[in-house]
C-alpha positions in Angstrom: 16.7 1.7 -113.5 17.3 3.2 -116.9 14.7 6.0 -116.9 14.2 7.0 -113.3 15.9 6.8 -109.9 14.6 5.0 -106.8 13.3 8.3 -105.3 11.2 9.1 -108.3 10.0 5.5 -108.6 8.9 5.6 -104.9 7.0 8.8 -105.3 5.2 7.4 -108.4 4.3 4.2 -106.5 3.1 6.2 -103.5 0.7 8.2 -105.8 -1.0 5.1 -107.2 -4.8 5.2 -107.1 -4.9 1.7 -105.8 -4.1 2.2 -102.1 -3.0 -1.4 -101.6 -0.4 -1.1 -104.4 0.6 2.4 -103.2 1.4 1.2 -99.7 3.8 -1.7 -100.6 7.0 -1.7 -98.5 10.0 -0.2 -100.3 13.5 -0.7 -99.0 16.3 1.5 -100.4 19.5 -0.4 -101.1 22.2 2.0 -102.1 25.9 3.0 -101.9 24.8 6.3 -100.4 25.4 5.8 -96.6 25.2 9.3 -95.2 22.4 10.3 -92.8 21.1 12.7 -95.4 20.6 9.8 -97.8 18.6 7.8 -95.3 16.5 10.9 -94.5 15.9 11.5 -98.2 14.8 7.9 -98.7 12.3 8.1 -95.8 11.1 11.6 -96.9 10.1 10.3 -100.4 8.2 7.4 -98.9 10.6 4.5 -98.6 10.1 2.4 -95.5 13.8 1.6 -94.9 17.4 2.0 -96.0 20.3 -0.3 -96.3 23.7 1.0 -97.5 26.2 -1.0 -99.5 28.3 -3.0 -99.0 25.6 -5.2 -97.6 25.6 -8.6 -96.0 22.9 -11.3 -96.0 22.2 -10.8 -92.3 21.5 -7.1 -92.6 19.3 -7.6 -95.6 17.3 -10.4 -93.8 17.0 -8.2 -90.7 15.7 -5.2 -92.8 13.2 -7.4 -94.7 11.9 -9.1 -91.6 11.5 -5.8 -89.8 9.5 -4.4 -92.7 7.4 -7.6 -92.9 6.5 -7.3 -89.3 5.2 -3.7 -89.8 3.6 -3.9 -93.2 2.1 -7.3 -93.9 -0.7 -9.5 -92.5 0.0 -12.1 -89.8 -0.5 -15.0 -92.2 1.5 -13.4 -95.0 4.3 -12.7 -92.6 4.8 -16.3 -91.6 4.7 -17.5 -95.1 7.1 -14.8 -96.4 9.4 -15.3 -93.3 9.8 -18.9 -94.4 10.5 -17.9 -97.9 13.0 -15.2 -96.9 14.8 -17.6 -94.5 15.1 -20.2 -97.2 16.4 -17.8 -99.8 18.8 -16.0 -97.5 20.6 -19.0 -96.1 24.3 -18.8 -96.8 
């Protein structure tokens, strides 16, 4: 992102007046792999953290985990289908 980092963007999103938009799941995908980096991501309001290099299985697992926690039952199964189709190697 040219004008802001993921931490700042997350904080802006979490302060939206529209609570539905403010509560969207946010997954950090970064080269920063230290425990402090993961803690910082969670502290600013991100819902998960994946460090690079990544593989399709870890991305799929993280997305599916977030979907189970943060979306409705109907949306989960539709999105699960879409993620599975997109993430097939």
